[in-house]
C-alpha positions in Angstrom: -13.9 15.0 -9.2 -16.7 13.7 -11.6 -15.9 10.6 -13.5 -18.2 8.4 -15.2 -19.7 5.8 -13.2 -19.5 3.2 -16.0 -15.9 3.7 -16.2 -15.0 3.6 -12.4 -17.4 1.2 -11.4 -15.4 -2.1 -11.5 -12.6 -0.1 -9.8 -15.2 1.0 -7.2 -16.5 -2.5 -6.8 -13.0 -4.2 -6.5 -12.0 -1.5 -3.8 -15.1 -2.1 -1.9 -14.6 -5.9 -1.9 -10.6 -5.8 -1.4 -11.5 -3.5 1.7 -14.3 -5.7 3.1 -11.9 -8.8 2.3 -8.8 -7.5 4.3 -11.0 -6.3 7.3 -12.9 -9.9 7.4 -9.8 -11.9 7.1 -7.9 -9.9 9.5 -10.7 -9.9 12.0 -10.7 -13.6 11.5 -7.2 -14.6 12.1 -7.0 -11.8 14.6 -8.8 -14.2 16.8 -6.3 -17.1 16.2 -3.6 -17.0 19.0 -0.2 -18.0 17.9 1.3 -20.8 19.7 4.5 -18.9 20.3 2.9 -16.4 22.4 4.8 -13.6 20.8 3.0 -10.2 20.1 3.5 -8.5 16.6 6.4 -6.2 18.2 8.0 -9.1 19.5 8.3 -10.9 15.9 9.4 -7.5 14.2 12.2 -7.1 17.0 13.0 -10.9 16.8 13.2 -10.8 12.7 15.0 -7.4 12.8 17.8 -8.9 15.0 18.2 -12.1 13.3 19.0 -9.9 10.0 21.2 -8.0 11.9 19.1 -4.6 12.2 18.6 -3.8 15.8 18.8 -0.4 15.1 15.4 -0.2 13.1 13.0 1.3 15.9 9.8 -0.4 16.5 7.1 1.8 17.8 2.8 1.6 18.5 0.8 4.2 16.4 -2.8 4.6 16.4 -5.2 3.8 13.6 -6.7 0.6 12.3 -4.2 -1.2 10.0 -2.1 1.9 9.9 1.2 -0.3 10.1 3.9 1.3 8.2 7.9 1.2 7.8 9.4 5.0 7.4 12.6 4.5 5.7 13.5 8.1 6.4 13.9 7.5 10.3 14.4 3.8 10.1 10.9 3.1 11.9 8.7 0.4 12.2 5.2 1.6 13.3 2.6 -0.8 14.2 -1.0 -0.3 14.8 -2.2 -1.1 18.2 -4.3 -4.0 16.9 -0.9 -5.5 15.4 1.9 -4.2 18.2 0.3 -6.0 21.0 -1.5 -8.6 19.9 -0.6 -12.1 19.8 -2.6 -13.3 17.0 -1.7 -14.8 13.5 -2.9 -11.8 11.9 -0.7 -9.3 14.1 2.2 -11.5 13.5 1.6 -11.7 9.8 1.2 -7.8 9.4 4.3 -7.1 11.4 6.5 -9.7 9.5 5.3 -8.0 6.4 6.3 -4.4 7.6 9.7 -6.2 8.6 9.9 -6.9 5.0 10.1 -3.6 4.2 12.8 -2.5 6.4 14.8 -5.4 5.0 14.1 -4.1 1.3 15.4 -0.8 2.7 18.7 -2.2 3.8 19.1 -4.6 0.9 18.8 -1.3 -1.4 15.4 -2.9 -3.3 15.4 -0.6 -6.2 11.5 -0.6 -6.6 11.3 0.9 -2.6 13.8 3.2 -3.4 12.0 4.7 -6.4 8.8 4.7 -4.6 10.4 6.6 -1.6 12.0 9.0 -4.1 8.6 10.0 -5.8 6.7 10.2 -2.5 6.6 13.9 -2.0 5.7 14.4 -5.6 2.7 12.1 -5.3 1.7 13.5 -2.1 1.7 17.1 -3.3 0.3 16.2 -6.6 -2.6 14.4 -4.8 -3.4 17.3 -2.6 -3.7 19.6 -5.7 -5.2 17.3 -8.2 -9.2 18.1 -7.0 -8.5 21.9 -7.3 -6.6 21.6 -10.6 -9.0 19.4 -12.4 -11.9 21.8 -11.2 -9.8 25.0 -12.9 -9.2 23.0 -15.9 -12.9 22.0 -16.2 -14.3 25.3 -15.5 -11.6 27.0 -17.7 -12.3 24.6 -20.7 -8.5 23.7 -20.8 -9.5 19.9 -21.5 -11.5 21.1 -24.8 -8.5 23.5 -26.0 -5.8 21.3 -24.9 -4.8 24.0 -22.2 -1.7 23.9 -19.7 -3.8 23.0 -16.7 -5.3 19.8 -18.5 -1.8 18.6 -19.5 -1.0 19.5 -15.8 -3.7 17.1 -14.6 -2.8 14.3 -16.8 0.7 14.4 -15.8 0.2 14.0 -12.1 -2.2 11.3 -13.0 0.3 9.7 -14.9 2.7 9.8 -12.0 0.3 8.4 -9.7 -0.2 5.5 -12.0 3.4 4.9 -12.2 3.6 5.3 -8.2 0.5 2.8 -7.9 2.3 0.3 -10.3 5.8 0.5 -8.4 3.7 -0.1 -5.5 2.6 -3.7 -6.3 6.1 -5.4 -6.4 7.3 -3.6 -3.1 4.2 -4.8 -1.5 4.3 -8.4 -3.3 8.1 -8.8 -2.3 7.6 -7.4 1.3 5.0 -10.2 1.9 7.1 -12.9 0.1 10.1 -11.8 2.6 7.5 -12.0 5.6 6.4 -15.5 4.8 10.0 -16.8 4.4 11.3 -15.0 7.7 8.4 -16.7 9.7 8.6 -20.0 8.2 12.5 -20.3 8.3 12.4 -18.5 11.9 10.1 -21.0 13.1 7.6 -18.4 14.1 4.7 -19.9 13.2 3.5 -23.5 12.4 2.6 -24.7 9.2 -1.3 -24.4 9.8 -0.4 -20.9 11.2 1.3 -19.9 8.1 -1.7 -20.7 6.0 -3.4 -18.2 8.1 -0.8 -15.5 7.8 -0.7 -15.7 3.9 -4.2 -15.2 3.9 -4.4 -12.1 5.6 -1.2 -11.0 3.5 -3.2 -12.0 0.1 -6.0 -10.0 1.2 -4.1 -7.1 2.2 -2.4 -7.1 -1.4 -6.0 -6.8 -3.1 -6.3 -3.2 -1.7 -3.0 -2.2 -3.8 -4.3 -4.0 -6.9 -7.6 -2.0 -6.7 -5.6 1.1 -6.2 -3.8 0.6 -9.2 -6.9 -0.2 -11.2 -8.2 2.9 -10.2 -5.6 5.0 -11.0 -5.4 3.7 -14.3 -9.1 4.1 -15.0 -8.9 7.8 -14.0 -5.8 8.4 -16.0 -7.6 6.7 -19.3 -10.7 9.1 -18.5 -8.9 12.5 -18.4 -6.6 11.7 -21.2 -9.8 10.8 -23.3 -11.2 14.1 -22.3 -8.2 15.8 -23.1 -7.2 14.1 -26.4 -10.7 13.4 -27.7 -12.2 16.8 -26.6 -9.7 19.2 -27.9 -10.0 21.6 -30.6 -7.9 20.9 -33.8 
């Protein structure tokens, strides 16, 4: 998909900075061991039990920072760097994913909405490059054709998904920090490190939302500015 660099430049720069920030921050606090001696998996199970959710499974998964909570199977999957590590960074990430499990248990509306639209967003994202190519080659943006409207509709859904993701992630981080502090899992100085890791991770979602909005703006301008009257 070809988008003018001037339009996407801010999003590209923010995304690159966010990726570098989260990697460097995670690496920094991965070298700081927690005084509790607990692994990320230990902390996740401890917090789940404390909230009366022992039936949520905690599993190891491959990939760097591939940690996620699957509400369909009520499974919390932690990457190897999180699952087996006793670092402040690992404990912070594990607590964050536990926060998503608590959101699910509490019926947190933004998470429920995001889970509902995930299949449509996933399908639309995979089909989008081909639809854009067909729309451009067929002149659909110039004529206001159906394919152009379909592209803009899919991008609108992706923007909505990205914007809803922000409160979901921020809320999970707030829950995580509260759980760690109230449970006495981390000391005061260790809490500062966990907070920095989660703040850096949040920037990646902000960057994704900005990129989605700019991409929608470009193709919407192509449709409404280039179509024949």
